Structures are given as C-alpha cells and as structure tokens.
N, C-alpha and C positions, 0 to 999 in steps of 0.2 A: 317339780323344778321351780327354782326361786323366781325365774322370770315370768312364769305363767300368770296371767291376769290382765287387768286393765290399768293403764298408766296414764296420768295427766302430765304432759311435758310442755316446756316452754323453750323454743328455740331462739337464740339471739342472732337474728339475720340482719343483713345490710338494710332491709326496709322496716326494721323494728322487731319487737318481740312477737313471735307467732305461736299460739297455743294449739296443741293438738292432742288427741286421745289415741293412745296405742292399745290395741288388743293383741296380746302375744301368747303363744303356746308352744312349748318345746316337745319334741318327740326324739329322744336320742339327741344327735347332733343337728337335727333340723328344726328350724324356727319358722312358724307360720303366724299369720295374723293380718291385721288391717291398721290403718292410720286414717283418722278423720279429723277435720276441722271445718268450721264454718265456711271459710273461703274456698277450699278446695274439694270439699265433699269427702267421700270415703274411697280410699284405694287399697288394694291388697298388696301386701308385702311380697317380695320375691327373693330368691337366692338367700334365705335366711339360714344363718348358722348359729350354734351356741356351743360354748366350750367352758364349762364351769360357770364363773361369774361374768364372762364376756360373751357379748352377742354381736352380730353384724346382719344387716339387711339392706335391701334397696326398695325404693318406693317411687313410682312414676307419677308425677303430678302434672297437671295442665294449667293450674292457676298459681301465681299471677302469669306464668308462662310454662310451657312444656319443658320438662327436665326430669332427670333422674337423680334422686337424692340418695346418697350412699351413707348409711349410719354404721357407726361402731359405738358400742355401749358397754358400761360396766354396771352390774346390779349389786347393790350392798343393802340387804334387808329390804326395806320398803322404799328405797330410793334408786333412781336410775340416772345415769349421767353419761355424757359422751359428746361425739362430734358428728356432724353431717356435712358431707361434701355436697356443695350446691353448684354443680356443674362448673361453668365458667365464672361464677359469682363467689368462689372461695369456699370458705368453711363457716359453719356456725356451730357453736357449742350449745348443748341442751342439758337441762336438768328436769327431774320430775319426781313424782311420788305415786305410789299405789293408790288407785281410786277407791 
C-alpha cells in the first residue's frame, strides 16, 4: 500500500508549525500506526481507514493540552498532505514526505 511507511509532517497550527513523525501501515481498509513528536511523545492512532490514496485517523494527545486530533490525508507518491481538526481550536493543514 502506498501509505505504508514513515512520514515526516509539519502541521500549521494556531501556536505555530508543529513537526511530527507518522508511522503508518494499511491492511485492507484498516490503517494503524503511531504519531510522535518531541512535545507530545508517541501516541497510537485509532479509527484509521484507508481508501485508495485517501486516509483518515484519530490521535489523542495530552500536550499542549488534552484533545483528539482528527486527520484526513491524501498520499501522492512520496508526499502526504491533508487537514487535522484540532478540537475547539479549528483546523490545521499539514504536509509531509516519506522519511
């Protein structure tokens, strides 16, 4: 699957650019993996789905405050881009590339 692998992403959040590393693996329509960054540590992804070049997942973070991030993404070759819903703080676009 094109989404499998490690991705370095940058989210454009209200508190500035936030860098994270995604590790993603697809099995049929199910997406699993983890997201890590220096500020929030590593968190497992949940409710992950994949359909062709589209993917979606949720990640529960505790830093800088507890919230659930809801991601939607599109993969094109070695690039990934999309949007993350930041709870009551709106949305953040993100882009990244295969590590």
